[in-house]
C-alpha positions in Angstrom: 0.0 0.0 0.0 1.2 3.6 -0.7 2.8 5.6 2.1 2.6 9.4 1.8 4.7 12.2 3.2 3.2 15.7 3.7 5.5 18.7 3.8 5.0 22.4 3.7 6.6 23.9 0.6 6.7 27.5 1.8 7.4 29.1 5.2 4.8 27.1 7.0 1.1 27.9 7.6 0.2 26.5 4.2 -2.8 24.6 5.6 -1.2 21.2 6.3 -3.6 20.5 9.2 -6.7 20.3 6.9 -4.9 18.3 4.2 -3.5 15.8 6.7 -6.9 15.4 8.2 -8.4 14.9 4.8 -5.8 12.3 3.9 -6.0 10.6 7.3 -9.3 9.1 6.4 -7.5 7.0 3.9 -4.5 6.2 6.2 -4.2 3.7 9.0 -1.3 5.4 10.8 -0.4 9.2 11.0 3.2 9.8 12.1 4.6 13.2 13.0 8.3 13.2 12.1 9.9 16.5 13.2 9.4 19.9 14.9 7.9 20.8 18.3 4.9 22.4 19.7 5.8 25.6 17.9 3.8 24.2 15.0 0.1 25.0 14.9 -2.4 23.0 12.9 -6.0 24.0 12.7 -8.7 21.5 11.8 -12.3 22.3 11.1 -14.6 19.3 11.1 -18.4 19.7 11.0 -18.0 23.2 12.3 -15.9 22.0 15.3 -12.4 23.7 15.4 -9.5 21.7 16.7 -6.1 23.4 17.3 -3.2 21.1 17.6 0.5 21.8 18.4 2.3 18.6 19.4 -0.3 16.0 18.6 -0.5 14.5 15.0 -3.5 15.7 13.1 -4.9 12.1 12.9 -5.9 12.1 16.6 -9.3 13.6 15.8 -10.1 10.6 13.6 -11.4 7.5 15.2 -9.7 4.1 14.4 -6.4 5.6 13.5 -3.0 5.2 15.2 -1.2 8.5 15.8 2.6 8.5 16.3 5.0 11.1 17.6 8.4 10.1 16.1 11.9 10.5 17.4 12.5 13.5 15.0 10.2 15.5 17.2 11.2 17.4 20.4 8.4 17.0 22.9 7.4 19.2 25.8 5.7 16.6 28.1 3.8 19.2 30.1 2.4 20.8 27.0 1.5 17.4 25.6 -0.5 16.4 28.7 -2.3 19.7 28.6 -3.1 19.4 24.9 -4.4 15.8 25.3 -6.7 17.0 28.1 -8.0 19.9 26.0 -8.7 17.7 23.0 -10.4 15.1 25.2 -12.7 17.9 26.4 -13.8 18.3 22.8 -14.9 14.7 22.7 -11.8 13.0 21.2 -10.7 9.7 22.6 -6.9 9.4 23.2 -5.4 6.2 24.7 -2.1 4.3 24.4 -3.9 2.3 21.7 -4.5 5.4 19.6 -1.3 7.4 20.4 2.3 6.3 20.6 5.5 8.2 21.4 8.9 7.0 20.2 11.0 5.9 23.2 14.0 7.9 21.8 12.0 11.2 21.5 14.0 14.1 23.1 12.2 16.1 25.8 11.8 19.9 26.0 12.3 20.9 29.6 11.4 24.3 31.3 15.0 25.5 31.1 15.0 25.1 27.3 12.2 27.7 27.0 13.9 30.0 29.5 17.1 29.9 27.4 15.2 30.4 24.2 13.5 33.5 25.4 16.6 34.9 27.1 18.7 34.6 24.0 16.1 36.1 21.8 15.6 39.0 24.2 19.4 39.7 24.3 20.0 39.3 20.6 20.5 42.8 19.4 22.2 41.8 16.2 19.5 39.9 14.4 16.5 38.3 16.1 15.5 35.0 14.7 11.8 35.3 15.6 11.5 32.1 17.5 8.3 31.2 19.4 10.3 31.0 22.7 9.1 27.5 23.4 12.5 25.8 23.8 12.5 23.9 20.5 15.9 25.1 19.3 17.7 24.6 22.7 16.2 21.1 22.9 17.6 20.2 19.4 21.0 21.6 20.5 21.0 19.3 23.5 20.1 16.3 21.2 23.1 16.8 19.0 25.2 17.7 22.0 24.3 14.3 23.5 22.9 15.7 26.7 19.1 15.6 26.2 16.7 13.7 28.3 14.7 11.2 26.2 11.3 9.5 26.9 13.0 6.2 27.8 15.1 7.9 30.4 11.9 8.7 32.4 11.5 5.0 33.3 14.8 4.6 35.3 15.5 7.0 38.2 19.2 6.5 38.2 19.5 7.1 34.4 17.2 10.2 34.7 19.4 11.7 37.4 22.6 11.1 35.3 21.0 12.7 32.2 19.9 15.7 34.2 23.3 16.2 35.8 24.9 16.1 32.4 22.5 18.7 31.0 22.9 21.0 34.0 26.7 21.2 33.6 26.1 22.8 30.2 23.0 24.9 31.0 24.1 26.4 34.3 27.3 27.7 32.6 25.2 29.2 29.8 22.7 30.7 32.3 25.6 32.3 34.2 26.6 34.2 31.1 23.0 35.3 30.5 22.4 36.5 34.0 19.9 33.7 34.9 19.7 31.9 38.1 21.1 28.3 38.2 18.6 25.5 37.6 17.4 23.7 40.8 18.4 20.1 40.2 16.0 18.7 42.7 13.0 20.6 41.3 13.6 19.5 37.7 14.0 15.9 38.8 10.8 16.0 40.9 8.9 17.6 37.9 10.1 14.8 35.6 9.3 12.0 38.0 5.8 13.5 38.4 5.1 13.7 34.7 6.8 10.4 33.8 3.8 8.1 34.2 1.7 10.4 32.0 4.2 10.1 29.2 5.5 6.5 29.6 2.0 5.1 29.1 2.3 6.1 25.4 6.0 5.1 25.0 6.8 2.5 22.3 9.5 1.3 19.9 7.9 3.2 17.1 10.4 2.1 14.4 9.3 -1.5 15.2 5.6 -0.8 15.2 5.8 1.0 11.9 7.8 -1.8 10.3 5.1 -4.2 11.4 2.3 -2.0 10.1 4.1 -1.7 6.8 4.5 -5.5 6.5 0.8 -5.8 7.2 0.0 -3.5 4.3 -1.2 -0.6 6.3 -1.1 2.9 4.9 1.2 5.4 6.7 0.8 9.2 6.5 4.0 11.1 7.5 3.2 14.6 8.8 5.8 17.4 8.9 5.6 20.7 10.7 6.6 24.2 9.6 7.7 24.6 5.9 10.6 23.7 3.7 11.9 27.3 3.7 12.4 27.0 7.4 14.6 23.8 7.0 17.8 24.1 9.0 19.9 23.3 5.9 17.8 24.5 2.9 15.8 27.3 4.5 16.5 31.0 4.7 19.2 30.5 7.3 19.6 31.7 10.1 15.9 32.6 10.1 14.9 28.9 10.2 13.7 26.2 12.6 16.1 23.9 14.3 15.3 20.7 12.4 15.2 19.3 8.9 11.7 20.0 7.5 12.0 18.5 4.0 10.6 15.1 3.0 13.9 13.2 3.5 13.5 13.8 7.3 10.4 11.6 7.3 12.5 8.4 7.2 14.9 9.3 10.0 12.3 11.1 12.0 10.3 7.9 12.7 12.8 5.1 11.9 11.9 3.7 8.5 13.9 3.3 5.3 13.5 5.9 2.5 12.2 3.2 0.2 9.1 3.1 2.3 8.0 6.5 1.0 5.8 6.3 -2.1 4.4 9.8 -2.6 5.5 13.3 -1.4 2.7 15.8 -1.2 3.8 19.5 -0.9 1.3 21.8 0.7 1.3 25.2 -1.1 -0.7 28.3 -0.4 -2.1 30.2 -3.4 -0.2 33.2 -2.2 2.7 33.5 0.2 3.0 34.2 4.0 5.7 34.2 6.6 5.7 34.7 10.4 8.8 36.2 12.1 12.0 37.6 10.7 13.9 36.8 7.5 13.9 37.5 3.8 10.6 37.5 1.9 11.0 38.7 -1.7 7.3 39.0 -2.6 6.2 40.6 0.7 3.5 43.3 0.2 3.3 46.5 2.3 0.2 47.9 0.5 -3.6 47.4 0.4 -3.2 44.1 -1.5 -1.1 42.7 1.3 -3.6 43.8 3.9 -6.4 42.3 1.9 -4.7 39.0 1.6 -4.1 39.0 5.4 -7.6 39.9 6.3 -9.3 37.5 3.9 -6.9 34.7 4.7 -7.2 35.3 8.5 -3.4 35.3 8.6 -2.5 35.1 12.3 -0.3 32.4 13.8 -2.1 29.6 15.5 0.6 29.4 18.2 1.8 33.0 18.6 -1.2 35.0 17.4 1.4 37.1 15.4 0.2 38.7 12.2 1.6 36.9 9.2 3.5 38.8 6.5 1.7 38.4 3.2 2.8 38.5 -0.5 2.1 37.2 -4.0 2.7 33.6 -4.9 6.5 32.9 -5.4 6.8 30.2 -8.1 10.6 30.5 -7.9 10.7 29.4 -4.3 8.1 26.7 -4.6 9.8 25.2 -7.6 13.0 25.1 -5.5 11.4 23.5 -2.5 9.5 20.9 -4.6 12.9 19.9 -6.1 14.6 19.6 -2.7 11.8 17.5 -1.2 11.2 15.4 -4.4 7.5 16.5 -4.4 5.3 14.4 -6.6 2.3 16.7 -6.4 1.1 19.7 -4.5 -2.0 20.5 -2.6 -2.9 24.1 -3.4 -4.7 25.8 -0.5 -6.6 29.0 0.1 -7.4 29.7 -3.6 -10.6 31.4 -2.4 -8.6 34.2 -0.7 -7.7 35.5 -4.2 -11.4 35.9 -5.2 -12.1 39.4 -6.4 -8.7 40.6 -7.4 -8.7 42.2 -10.8 -5.1 41.2 -11.4 -2.8 38.8 -9.6 1.0 38.8 -9.7 3.2 35.7 -9.7 6.9 35.9 -9.0 8.7 33.9 -11.8 12.4 34.9 -11.1 14.5 37.3 -9.1 16.7 40.3 -10.0 20.0 40.2 -8.1 22.0 43.3 -8.8 20.9 43.2 -12.5 21.3 39.5 -12.9 18.2 37.3 -13.4 18.1 34.2 -11.1 15.7 31.3 -11.2 16.4 30.2 -7.6 16.9 31.9 -4.2 20.6 32.1 -3.5 22.1 30.6 -0.3 23.9 33.7 1.0 21.8 35.8 3.4 23.0 39.1 1.9 22.1 38.0 -1.6 18.7 36.8 -0.4 18.0 40.2 1.1 18.9 41.9 -2.2 16.7 39.8 -4.4 13.7 41.6 -5.9 10.9 39.7 -7.6 10.3 39.6 -11.3 6.5 39.3 -11.8 4.1 38.0 -14.3 0.6 39.5 -14.1 -2.5 37.4 -14.8 -6.2 38.2 -14.9 -8.1 37.6 -11.7 -11.7 36.5 -11.3 -14.8 38.1 -9.7 -16.7 34.9 -9.0 -16.4 33.0 -5.7 -14.3 29.8 -5.5 -15.1 29.2 -1.9 -16.5 25.7 -1.3 -15.8 24.5 -4.8 -15.6 20.7 -5.0 -14.9 20.2 -8.7 -13.1 21.9 -11.6 -16.5 22.8 -13.0 -17.3 24.9 -9.9 -14.2 27.1 -10.6 -14.2 30.3 -12.7 -12.2 29.9 -15.9 -9.5 32.4 -14.8 -9.1 30.5 -11.5 -8.4 27.3 -13.5 -6.0 29.2 -15.7 -4.2 30.5 -12.5 -3.8 26.9 -11.1 -2.6 25.5 -14.4 -0.1 28.3 -14.8 1.3 27.6 -11.4 1.8 24.0 -12.3 3.8 25.0 -15.3 5.9 27.5 -13.4 6.8 25.1 -10.5 7.2 22.1 -12.7 4.9 20.0 -10.5 1.3 19.0 -10.9 -1.6 19.9 -8.6 -2.8 16.8 -6.8 -5.3 18.5 -4.6 -7.1 21.9 -4.4 -8.5 23.3 -1.2 -11.2 26.0 -1.4 -12.1 26.6 2.2 -11.1 25.4 5.7 -13.8 22.7 5.6 -12.3 19.3 4.9 -14.9 18.4 2.2 -14.3 21.6 0.2 -11.4 19.8 -1.6 -10.9 18.9 -5.3 -9.0 15.7 -5.7 -7.0 15.4 -8.9 -4.5 12.6 -8.0 -5.0 10.4 -4.9 -1.6 10.2 -3.2 -2.6 6.9 -1.7 -3.4 5.3 -5.0 -1.3 2.2 -5.6 
């Protein structure tokens, strides 16, 4: 059976939550493979709104197994709170429906404190983090001093891991003017939360291997967007993990040959939260209109998103890096009513035309968009469920995007409601 990876192909906020939820009906397992609770996925099902951060989008669907993979960094206190909140909305979450990889790194309170302190003192160039400790937790992972889910099961191991982490963190905190971490307090906090987390702990790599052998369909869910990838994003204004499709394999413990289809989620225009380059950003009435109509505010932070025209140059680049087989184009309805719509097809860098975004930060900042202008449409596309429901110019816009990014549209979303979706190619088709 086909296994599908879903990745954001812009700077995040592309509408992955709805698409993953839509696809989860066809999947047996939904596995989250990277990121932390800085990601915000909004699902709208029969008028009920679910806002998820750490939990995979599949938890709101009965009869599915949801998995948090080792590529994620997990705040255990946030997770317990999020589970309680979702349960209050009538969703059943048990160890039979949710599993956490035993080798998943934990975000501890001092990670968030460090994150916020560094951002506050960074007068050179703020990164624009959410301050939730995701970056410092990933630093500890590669520094071999992080506490992992399995460590919660053994008191002696837990104390050893905490001691190792505190040697590093207390030295950092001294330089930042923060009080030392109270060892006994953090150990007590971890011992208290341990039973809540350990009930979901499992050898996820083994479970997924067994599911795959049994012919089950696996949906791999990423967070953020490809342009926030630690290697291929607009560095240093990026997240602290690999976001592109290749991370799906290492983020849960499967071989790359297990991936059959990569679906890139792409908004019909472009948005970004936080700092960093944004070639097509608009500072005019069109930008305000996109933001208002698209309700462009961060799920996690509430921050207003920066808005701009569709950047085909960037999406072509991210589709190439992730090996995207097809895109899900979202929020087409936000463009309803524009007389003309612009699409970035290349950049001008000091008089030279580029068909990709350069790696160097100073060059990225100097890139100005080269636009094509296309006719808009006055009719509504909201709620369309077939090509016949779309205005002719909207169809032309979608087809032109396909040509410019060298990738076909597999799905088209026309509202936040899950059923308002046009399926062109089923990613799960064998």
